[in-house]
N, C-alpha and C positions, 0 to 999 in steps of 0.2 A: 823644385821640382815639378808643380802645380804650374807655374809660368812655364815651362818646359811645355806640356802637355797641352796647354793652353794656345800656346802660338802653331803647335803643328795639327791639332787636330780643328782649329776655326777656322782654315781654308775649306777644309771636307767638308762639315758644317756648315758654310755660305752657300758652297756649290751646292749641295746638293736641296736645300730647303730655298735658296733663290736663282735656279735655273729658267731659262728663259727660253724665248718664241726665236721663229726667223722670217725671213721677208717669203713672198710668197711659194706653195708648193709645189716643187718638181721634183726630177727622179733624187730620192735620196741619196748621200753622200757616205763612205766608207769609214767609219770615222779613227782608222788604226792610221790611215791617209796622212794625218797631220803630224806622225813622231816623223821625223829624219832619219834615212838613212844611216848619216853619223851622231847619232846618239849615243852619246856614252855611256847610260847604263835606261833601263826600261825593265819593269815588271809589273808584271801582269794578275792582277788580287781577283780570285775567283771571291769571291762578293757571298757570293749564297752559298756555298760551301763553308766559306769564312764564318757566316753569323750562324748557319746551323751546328756549326760545330763549340762555336761560339755561347750558345745555348740561349741567342736574342731572341729567336725567333718566337716569342710566349707571349703571354699577357703583360711579366713583368717589364719586357722590355720599354714599353711607354715613360713608369715608372722611374725605371732605369736611366734615362734620356734626358730625360725631366733636371735629376742628381744631377749627371754629368755636367748640363749648359749652366745649373746651377753654380758646379765646382768652378769653371771657367769663369763665371761674374767674380768671385772669389777671389779670384789669383790676380783678375784683374788685366789689363794689358800696357800696352810699353804709354800708353795717352790714354789723355781721360778725356778726352774725343771720343777716338775708339772703343773706349770702356762705356759711354755712354752712348756712343749707335749700337754695341750691341745691348748691353742693356735695351736701350727700345725696344730693339729687334725680339727679342726674347723673349721680355715683357709681353709686346704684343699679340707674339703667336701661342706663350704660353698659361697668361693670366688674363690680358685685355686686349685691348680694342678690339674691331667688331666683328659682328657676332661671324659673320662670313670669313674671316680672316680667321681667328679662331677653331672652327669649321674645317676650313681647310687644312689647317695646321693638323687638327689629330685627327684628319684623313688621310694626310702624308705618315703619319707615327702610326697606323693602324694598316696602312695598304702602301707601302715604298712604290706600287707600280704607278699609284694615282698622278705622280708625278713627269710624268710620260721618257720613264726611263726601259731602257730595258736591264735591270739586274740582272738575267741571266746572262750578260753576255759581259766578258773580263771589264773590270777599270783598268789604265792603267796612268801607270805614273812614268813619267822618262824625266830626264835631261838633254835637253840639245842645246850645242856650244851657240847656237843662232841667241838663247832667251836668259841666260846662265839667273835661271831662276827656275821653280821646279814648277812641274805641269801635267794634269792628268788629264786625262780623255774618255767621254763617258757614249754609249750610244743613247741616242736620241728616239723612242721607237714613236711617241705620239705627237707631233706636233702640236696638236688641238690643245691638247693637256700644259703644255709649253706657254702656251698662250693664253690660254686663262689663268694661270698661274702666277704669269707675270704680272698682268696686269692688275690684277688684287694686290701685290707686291706691292705693282710700281703707286697704286693708289695710296697704299698706306705709309709711303716715303719711304720704302727699305732699301731700294734698289735706286736707277734711274735706269729714264724710257729708254728703250734699247737703238742704238742707231747704227743706221748700215752703212758698213764700209768695201764696201766690195765684194759681195757675187755673202755675207755674211753680217749677223748683227752679233754689237756684243754690248753689257750690261754693265758697268761696275759702280762698285760697294765701296766707296771711296776711303772712307775709316777704315776699312777694313781692306787695302788693301789687294782686294781680290779684284780681276777680269775676268769675263766668260766671255768669250765667241763660241757663237752657235748658226749651225744651219741644221735644215731637214738631214739629221741625219748624226751626225757629232756636236760634240759639247766638248770647249777646250777652255779647262781652267786655270791661272796663271795666279798667283800669289805673293805681291811684291813688287812696285812700282807702281809708276803713275801709268794710264793710260797713253803718254805722248810716249813715256820710254821703251811702250814691250808691244803697241800699235804695228811699229815697221815691223817685229820680228813675229808677229803674229798675225799678221797678212799672209805671209811668206809662205808659214805654216798653212795655215785657212786654206790657201789657194796651188797647194803645193800638189803636182801631179803623183797617180800613182807610181811612176818608175821611180820618183825622186825619194818614198818614205821609206818603212824600216820591212815594209811586204814586201818588198822585191833583195832583200838582204840574205845573203847563204843561210845566215842562222839563225832569221823567228822565225820558217817551220820548226825544224830541232829545239826551241825554244817552248813553242806554243805546246808542243807529244810529251811533255814529259808532263810529272802526270800530280804533281805539287800542285796544293794550295793557294803560295804565290809562288811564281815562276820567274827567274829570272835570265837577263844577256845584260853584259858589260863589261869595260875595260877595267883592268884596275886600279886607273885613276878613280873612280868615281869609290875604291873601297875605301874603308876608314884608313887611318894614316896607321896605326899601329896593326889592322888584322894585311897592312900593304908591307907593312916592315918585316912579317912573318914569313907568308906566302909570296915567294918572290917570282911571280911572275914579270915575264919582260914587258914593258912599255907595248901597248900598241895589241898586245893578245887577245881575242875576243873570250871571251865567261861568260859558260852557262851554268844555272844554278837554280834550287828550287829548295822551300820550306814546306813538310808535309807535315799533316798535324797527324798522330793517331792515340787509339787508345793506348794511352799511357806512356809516349813516347811522342819525342819531335825529333825528327830527321833534316837533314839540309844537305845538301853539299853542292858543291864550284868545283865546276871545272877548266882546263881549256878547252875549248868549242870544237876544236882537228882532234882531239885524243880519244879514241876508241875501245881501246885496251882496258886491264887490269890491272890495279896498283900493285904494287909490292911490300907493302909491310908485314910484318911480321900476326903470324893469327896471338900473337901468348900478346894480352897489352902490359904498358910500362906505368905503374903505379908512381908517381914523383913522394917519396916520403919528405922531403923537403925541398928551399926554394931554389938553392944550388942544383937536385937532380935539374928540379921544373926548369932552368934557364938553361941547363945542358939539353936538352927535349928540344926547346925552344932552337938554342941556336943548331941543333943539327936539325929541324925544316928548314929553318931558313938558308942554311948550305942543300938545300932542297934533298934529303935522304928522308929514308922514305918512316915514316913512324905509326903510332899506333898506342896511343897516350889515356890512362883511364882512369876517372878521380872518384870515390864515393862520396858521399854524400860529408863523412867522416875527417874524412881527407883535403875537402874543400876547407870544410873549417879548421883543422891546420894549419893552412900555406898562405891561408885569408887573414889568417890572424883572427877569424874570427871568436871563436874557443877563447881565446887569454880577452877580447873586448867582452866580450858577454857576463864576463867574471865582475866587469869592472864597473863597464857601463850599459845593461842589461835596458834600463829606461830609457837609453836615448831613441828614439822610434826609430833612424834610418838604421839604426845596428839592430834593433829588434827583428823587423821583416826584413832584410838582409839575411839573420837567423833565418828567421821562417820558411822563405824562401828553399835555401839550401838544402830543409830540413826535410823536401817534399820533392829533393832525386834522390836514386838508389846508387844512379849512377851517369856518370859524363864522358860520352869516348869524341876521341880526335883521332882519326884515320887516314891513311891516304899517304901520297909522293908531291914529288914537283907538278903533275899531271892533272890532282884530282884529287880532294878534301872532304872528307865525309866526318857531318859534326849527330851525334845524337847524346838527347838529354834522354833520360829512361827512370821514368818515376817513379813513385811506391806506389799508389791509386791507379791500378791496370783498365780498371773494369771504368774507366769514363773517359771520355777524350783531352786529349794534352792542352787546350787552348778552353776548355769547358774549364778545366781544372785552373788555371795562368786569368780568366776572365773573373771567376770568383774570387780568386786572389786579388785580384785587381780593385773590389768589391768594397771587401773588407779593409784595405789599403786607403781606400781615398770614401769611406763609412756611407758606402752605399749600403 
């Protein structure tokens, strides 16, 4: 599990810490223009809200990040070269290196705005058919801060020097497989693949005109008008296979959704983007008491019938066989962790029909934000 965490967090970490400069100052670009109109999945993350709700905007954040970075090192990467590079990078930032580099790292941890990124603007994660890689884009607010930071990182050989490439510049972190492209206003980060493989597609995205971008699409504005901390625009092909098999939307359907973290509750919804009405499920939830009843409820969902399924923590323990496992293998870390997590839940509810699905997790603790509770639980899980 730790290896999985390091795999997904590493590109985000390196993107944030190894940001770069661009060519001569000119008119700022609109950073969402790099997202193509035919993107199969677009997620907009409200980082300010997420950090605040997770309780990470306090004096303990720097210590937490340092411990997280240590765990990434301990978990290891795919190659010894990658691990050595990351160890060097983090060691220089947090323990050694030049005094200027250490000061820069401490400044970024205390005040992320010094990175030159507008953290009040959403971070977009998207899948582009021409990339075959997950990409992110962020809004660059202060080019000069990028340039100063890049010079320092390049001096320490943490990344390559910027290379001109048709109206933008790129920086490569070779051993980590991260390529950054940027101009005055836009940062595009792609994880996986070499510069030679990614350059043509990245150039096309960085030079993409506004009328070819996601902003001109029919569903971009409705996506951003949703109230969630995470807002989503996708096609069914972007969903995990197990979800796709239950929620049987036709191929090519456009989906809108969001995730909202509230005190004591996580609420998520996913629907046909063209649907405007109300769902037709019963107000009386069905509580499956065994696996056969749960399978029947899933079959009803697959056939497009309205559904309202609820499970309490005790029912989750029974249906997952976790109650039995706790009697015989309670000393197994994975089983114990899953048990503790389920016991934080009061009720899990899934309701809707073939047009819209609403998913709600109600926690026992109602006076604290659900994301803060999950973050604190994760800290315990990874020993923070």
